[in-house]
N, C-alpha and C positions, 0 to 999 in steps of 0.2 A: 946597320943592324946585323949581327951576325945570324947564322943559321939557327943557332941554339936559342937566341932570343926569340927568332921568328916561330919557333916551334911551341911557344908559350901562347896563351889566350891574349895577354896584353901586346904581345908581339904581333901576332895575327891581327889584332884589332889596329895597330899602327899601320901595318901593311895594307889594310882595306881603306883607312883614311886616306893614305897616299894615292890608292887607286881613284878615289873620289876626286882628289885634287888634280889627277891625270885627265880625268874625264871633262873637268871644267876647262883645263888647259887644251883640250882636244888632241891629247897624247894617247895613243894606242899602247895598253899594257903589253909587256912583253912576256910575262910569266904569271902562272896562276898563283893564287894566294896560298901561302903556307897554311897548313891544318895542324893545330895542336892534337895530341894523343887522344884527349877526351872527346874532341870533335870527330875524330877518325871512329872512335868507338860508337858514337851516336850514328854516324853515317852506316856502320856495319850492322847494328841491330835493328834500326829503324829503315834502312834502304834509302838513304838521302843521296841524291845526286850532288854533283859538284856545285850546281847553282843553289840547290837549297841549303847546302852547308855554308855558301858565303852569305845567304839571306840571314842564317843564324847569327854569323859573325857581324853582320850589319846591325842587327838588332842588340847584340851583345854591346856593340861600340857605343850605342845610344845611352847604355847604363854605366859604362865604365870610363869614357872619355867625354869631357865637357865640350870639346872642340867638335864633336860629331854634329851638334845642332847646327852650328853655321856651314858646315861642310855639305850637310844633307840639303840645306836650303839653297846654297851655290850650285851644287850639282843637280838639282832639280829644276832650277831656275824659278823657284816660287817662294812663297813664304812658309812652306811646309818645313819645319825644322826638325822633323822626325823621319825615320825610316818608313817607306811605303812599297808596295809592290812595283808601282810605276817606276821609282827610283831604281829598285833592284834590277828591274827588266832592262833598264837603260844602260846600267853601269857594271853588272857582274857578269861572269863567265857563263857562256852557254845558256841563257835564259831560256825558260820554257813555260808557257801559259798553264800547264797542268800543275804546276807547283802551288796555284792559286785554289785549286778545287779543294772542297771539304774533305774529299776522300784521300787527298795527297798526304804523305807522312807529316809534313808540317802541321796541318790543321787536325788531321785525324788524332794524332798523338799529342796534340795541344802543345806542340814545341813553341809555337808562337800564338799570340792572339791578335786577332784583327779586329779593328773597329769598323764593323760592317756599315754602320749608319752613315759614315762620311764617305762610303763608296768602296768597291773591292780594290781598286788600283790605287786610291788616294787615301784610303783610311790609314790610320797610325798602325803600324806594326809593333809588338812588344814581344820580347822573349819571356817565355814563362820563367818565374823565379826560381822554380826547382831545376829547370834546365841550366840557367845561368850558374847557380851554385854548383851544378855537376860539372860544368865546363871549367870551373874555378878549383876543382878538386875538393869539394866541401860536400859530400854525400849525406843525404838524411832522408827521412821518410817525409813525403809530402804533407804539409800542414793540413791540407783539405781531407787527409785520411786520419789525422789524429781524433781519437775517440771512438772511431770505428774499428780500427786495427790495434793490435797489441802484439809486441814481440813475444814470441814463445822461446823460452830458454832451452838450450840443449842439455839433457840430463848427463849428469857425470859418467853414469854406468847403468846399463839395463840388463836384466835376467836374459839368458841366451834365447828363450822363446820369443822375447820381445824383440831382440835384435833381428830375429828371423823374420819377424812381422815388418820390421822397418826395411830390411833387404828387399821383401816382396814389393813393398810400395816403390822404393827407389828403382827396382827393375821393371815394375809396372809403368813407371813414368817413360823409361827408355825403350820398352818392348812390348808394352801391352796391347790393348784393344786399338785396333786402327781407326775405330770411330772416335775413341777418346784417349790418345796416347799419352796425354799429359795429366790424366785424371786418375784418382783412385778413391776408393770408398773403404772407410775404416769403421768398424762397429764393435760394440761390446765394452764392457767394463765401464770406467768412468771418464769423464771429459779430460781430467788431468793426465790420466795414462795414455789416452788417445793422442794428446797433444805431445807428450814425450817420445812416443813411437814416431809420430810424424816428424818431430824436430830432428830425431836421429836419422831419418830417412833423408830429410833436407840436407843434414850436415854431410851425410855420405855423398851427395851430388853437389858439395860446396855452395850450398844455397843457405840463407836465412829462411826462418818460418815466422809468419805473421799469421794470427788468428783472428778471426771475426764470427759473430754471431749471425745466423741467418736471419733472425729478427730485425737486424740493422740494415737489410737489403732493402733499398727503396722500392715501393710498389709502383711509383710513377715511371714510366718507360724511359722518358728522358733523363731523369735523375739516376735510373738505374744504369743507362748506357754510359753516362758520364762516369759513374763510379767504376764501372768495368774497364773503361778505356784508362782512366787514372791508375787503377790497380795493375793493369797489363804494363804499363809504362814503368811503373814503380818495380814489377817484378823483373823487368829487364835491366833497370839501371842498378839495383842494389847488389846483386840479383837475390831473389827470394821466391819462395813457394807460399802458397795461402792455405790455411786450414779453415774451412767453413763449418761451424759447429751447428748442427740442426737439433733443436731440442723437440718442441711439440708445436710447430707452427699452425696457424689458420690455414684455410684453403687458399686465400689470396697471397699470404706470405709465403706459402710453400710453392705457389706458381712463380712469384717473384724470384725465390732462390733458384728455381729450375731455369728460369730464363737468364739469370745472372751465370749460371753454370755454363750455359750454352754459348754465352758471349765471350768467355774467358780462354784463351788459348796459351796458358802459361801453366806451370806445375801446380796442382791443386789436389787436396785432399778433403773429401766430404766426410765429416765425422759425426756419427750418431749412435745413440744406445742400440737402436735395433734397425735393421735394413728398412728402408722406405722404398715403396713401390714407385717405379718410374719407368715410362715408355722408352727413354733415351739411355744410351750407354753411360755408365759411370766409371768405366775402366776396371781395374783390378780391385776386386772385393777382398779385403783382409779383415778377418775377425780377430779381436784381441784374444790370445790363448790364455786358458787358465794356468797358473803357476803349479808346476808339481811340487812334491813334498821337499826334494832337494833343493830346488830354487828357492822355495819358501825359507828353508833352513839357512842357506847361504845369504839371503836377503836380510834376515834377522841377525845373523851373526857379525855380518859387515856393518850393519847400522849400530849395534850395541857393543861394538869392539872396544869404544872409549867410555862406555857407561860402567862405572865401578860396581863390584858386589853383585853382578847378574851372572850366575853361573850357567853351565851348559844344560843343566836340568831346567833351570828357569826358562831358557830360551827354547828348550823342547816343550814346555808347557805352553809358551806363548806361540810357537808354531802350530801346536795342536789345536789351539783354541781359536786363532785368528788366521783369516786369509785375506791379507790387505795388500794393495798395490805398493810398489816401492816408495813413492812418495809420501804414503801415509805411515808406512814403517818408519820412514826417516823422521817424520813428525813426531811419532811417538817416542822414539829414541831421544830425540831433542828434548821432549818434555820430561823424560826420565831423567835426563842428565842435568836439566835446570832444576828439577824439584827433589831429586833423591837424596835423602839424609844419609845414605851410606847403608844402613842397616836394612832399610826398606825399599831399596832400588827396585827390586823385583815387583814389589807390590805397586810402585808408581808406574813402572812399565806397563803393568796389566791394566791399571786404570786408564793410562794414556791410550793403550789399545781400545779399551772400550768407548772412550770418549770419541775417538777417531771413527770407530766402527759404527756408533749408534747413529751418526748423522743422517745416514740414508733411511733410517727405519722411523725417525721421529716423526715424519710426516705421514706414514703409513699405518701407524699403530699407537696404542696407548701404553707409554712406559711407565713401569712401577719400580720404584727403587725398593728392592727387597730388603725388608727389615725383620720379617718374622723367622723364627727358628723353630727347630723341632719340637721344643716345649710348647709351642703355642698351637700345636696340632693335636686335636682329641679325635683318634680314630683307632679302630681295633688293631691288634698287633699285626695281623695278617696283611692289612693295608699298609701299614707302615713299613714292613719288610719288603714289600714290593717297591714302594718309593725309594727306600734306600738302595734297592738293586738297581733301579733306574739310574740313580746318581752315579753308582759304580760303573755302569755302562758308558755314561758320558766321560767320567772322570779318567778311565782307563783305555779309552778307544784308541789313543795313540799307541799304547803298549801292544794291545790285542791286534789291531789291524796292521800296524806297520812293522814293529819289532818282532812280533810272533808270527807275522805273514798271513793273517787270515784275510787280509784285503785282496790278496792275489788268488786265493782259493775260492772266496764267496763272491767277490766283485759286486753283486747287486744286493740291495737291501741292506746296506751297512748303517744307515741312519737310524737314530734312536726315536722310535715313535711310541706314542701312548694314548690311550683314550681313557679319560676321566668321566665316568657315568655317575649319575646321582641327581637328586632334586637340587632346587635352587637352595643356597645357603648351607649346604652340606660339607663345604671345606674344599672344593675343588680349586678355586683360583687361590687360596691360601696356601694349599699344598704346592702349586706351582711356585708361589712366592718363596716357600721355605726351600725348595730344590735351587731355585735360582741363587738364593743367599749362600747355600752350602757350596755351590759350583763357582760362586764369584761372577754371575753373569747377569746381564739385563734381563728383565722380563717384559716382553711385548705382549700385550693382549690385542689380538686382532678380531674383530667383530666380523664374522663370516656373512651376517646378515646385510652388512654394508659392502661387503666385496663382491657379493652375488650380484649379477646384473641381468636385466631381461633381455639385453642385446647380445646375440650370439658372438661368442669369441670374447666378449669384455671380461667375463669372470676369469678366464684363464690369464688374460693380459694383467689383471690385477693381482692375482696370485704369483704371477711371475715377478712382478715388481717387489712384492713382499719377500719372496726367498732370495732373489738377486741381491737385495739390500742386506738381508739377515746373513747371507753367507761370509759376508766380511768379518763379522765378529761372532758367529756361532750364537747368537743371542737364544734364550729360550722363548720359543714362539708358543702362545697359548691362543688357539683357535676357538673362540667362543661361539656358541650357538651352532654347533656343526649340523644340527638338525636342518638349518636353512639350505644346506647343499646335500646333505646325505639323506638316506630314507630308503625305502625298499626300491630296489632298481626297477625302474618303470619299464612297461612294454614300450618299445619304440613304435610309436605311432606318427611322428612327425619330426621335423629337424630340431625343434627345441628338445624333444626327449633325447634323441641322439647325442646333442651337445651337452645336455644335463649329465648323461653318463661319462662323457669325455672329460668334462670339468672335475667330476669326482676322481676319475682315473688320473688325471693331470696332478691333482692335489696329493694323492697318495704317492705318486711317482716322485714328486718333488719332496715330500716328507721322507721317503725312504732314502733318497740320495742326499738329504740335508746333513751336514756335517755338525750340527748342533742337536738340540732336543726339541722335538715339535710334538705338541700335545693338543688333541682334541676333546672338547667339552660337549657333552649331550645331557639332556634331561630325559631322554626317550631311547634308551639303549635298545629296547626290543624293536624299535622302528628301523634300525640299521641293517642293512643288507649282510648276511654273514659272509658273502664273498669279499665285501670290503673289510670286514672285521678279521678276516684271515691275515690281512696285509698289515695289521697293527702289532707291534711287537709287545706291547704291555697293554692290559686292560685292567683298571683299577675301579672297583665298585666304591662308591661313597654312600654308605647306608645312612638313613636318618637316624640320629642319635638316641641311644636310650636314655632312660631317665639318669642314671648314674654318670653317662657321658655328658648329659646336659649339665649336671650339677658341676662336672670338672670345667666345662666352657664358661659357667657363671663365675666359678672361683678366678679363672684366668682373665676374664674380660674385665674385671674391676681392678683398676691399678691399686697398688699397695698404698700409695700416698693419698688416695681419695679418703675424704672424711666420711666414714659409714657408721650407722647405727642400727643394730639388730637386724642385719641383712642375713638371710639364711638361705644358701645356696640350694639345699635339699628341697625347700618349700619353691623356690623359684623354678627348680627343675620340673616341677608339675606342668609347667606350660609345654604344650606339645608343639614346639617350634624348633627349627634348625639353628645352626650356629649363627647364620646371617642375621636372623631376626633376633636371637639372643643379644648380639651385639648392637643392633638398632635400639632395643629397649634399654639396654643399659646406659647407652649414651644419652638417650632422650630424657631418662630418669634423672641422670647426672644434671642435665640442663635445669630440669625442673627444680631440683634441690638447690642449685646455685642461685637461681633466680629468687628463691625465698630465703636464701642465706642460712639453710638448714644443712644438717647431715643428711647424706643419702640413705633413705629409709624405704621400707617395703611398700609405703603408700605412694612413694614416687614411681617405684616399679610397676605398681598396679595402674597408675594412670597412663604411664607409657605404654604398657601392655595393651590397654584398651585402644590406644592410637594405632599400634602396630597391626592389632586385629581387624581394625576397620580398613587398614590398607590391604590386608589379606583377605578381606571380605568374609571373615569369620567372626564367631562370638565367643567370648570367653564363657567357659562352663564353670559352675560352682565347684566342680572337683579340682579344677586347675588352680584356683586361687583359695583354696580351703585353708584357714587359719593364717592368711596372709596378714590381716590387720586385726 
């Protein structure tokens, strides 16, 4: 056998079997066994002695050569036709008892498995399947980790600020915290963006990246220790780094994740939306930066370079409206390229951006598909002019802020904020819907009474989730029931009063910095603190509609195709109710008429009005229904 043959695993196995034959014949071996490169690599990374390397070769021989069984039995002088530690101690080079201990590299890293029930020295030794394949030059992820870990792809390109974040992680692994030199913490943005940055950091260190959810870390200590050992072994063999994604684990799961972190001594990135408190070092903390306007512009231009009929002006509008991470922009461009008919490519791109951006908000608020137009609003001219001015502020913010340079001189308070004040049913939500349709935006209604929490700090956390999700697409946010949070600023008597004022200040701060349009609604404008009112850019009062305005609402609320008979809007306008109640009465009357198979008439409206007034805890007066029937 040539030296070249001996340097392969099959060659080394044949040399070892010859050693067993020499032992049977009583011949003392003259030279050490040859070791293939893969075995040398294992010896280097796991600290194997020459004896432990030969133990691995002996176990590999049992899997690769059928003659091994007979030679093991002959060499051991027994009926044991398999490798054992006693056989290894008797036949291999420089044997030492410490190779048998659970903390030795062979057993600690599960390079071999020992049948302990049959005895430590006489139990069967098996080479781990993953290790055998590695020695044969067929690397793969251990099957016991399938389903727990997933390969994280390396992005083709990242914006410069993301590249800097990746460099910080790579540097942190090499030069970071002495207590956690191979660990880094990545916070902010969305999970896919964090994964892309971590994958770029791993690639810079010539590592693959695998990701795992913290919720999959076993809470049982023995299972968790096994997982940690298997992963550390994989990290060395592949080689690879791990991205551990932490969402909102419970206390037990969080403790399990912390224990897993402490037990892994290979490159690792802890990924989360927000920094999580810990008494232990987690290495370099890197926050995903916000992309500036130039980076966003380059991102959209590169993604839409192959999308036809999307002009520079269209790209400018998309950049002004959306603040999306690279993978979402690419998905929007792919959707536009698939669906664009040519003439409407920009519109498809806009809708694709909305689809991608709204995903984070759907769980936090009620989305309304805007369908109403300016013609559906019945308001005095002064209020309509203010609403159109608000639309202009949103639509032209890119021109004024960036092209004209106002963002550099004003810096703070560039968000478009408004307060809609008026009684229930006076058109506040309808006005927001009209504006959303005019701007081509989603309308999300956030019920502040549901956001406000009695627990200190929770309200601020809930508001942060809303704004962070909305920033991606600049949706129109309508915060309903602002009275739940606002009101006359209370005298600070205890910690709850202090935090209530902080929550209001935090909401206004986020509204002022929000790149879209944020609207508060209230039924009690006089109850609001004037100090807070000064921080709102627009205030629109929605008055109770006069009789002539109520008649206009009645004319608009009944569709042209509805079968009507002798309906008189002027008489219906005698009801002293706001637009919301008018819509309820018209709809209820229509159902009553449909049930009778009749045209919609005044008597149906009268019956529906009685029902609506009962709900409002009011009584119809004779003057309101005079001459109706």
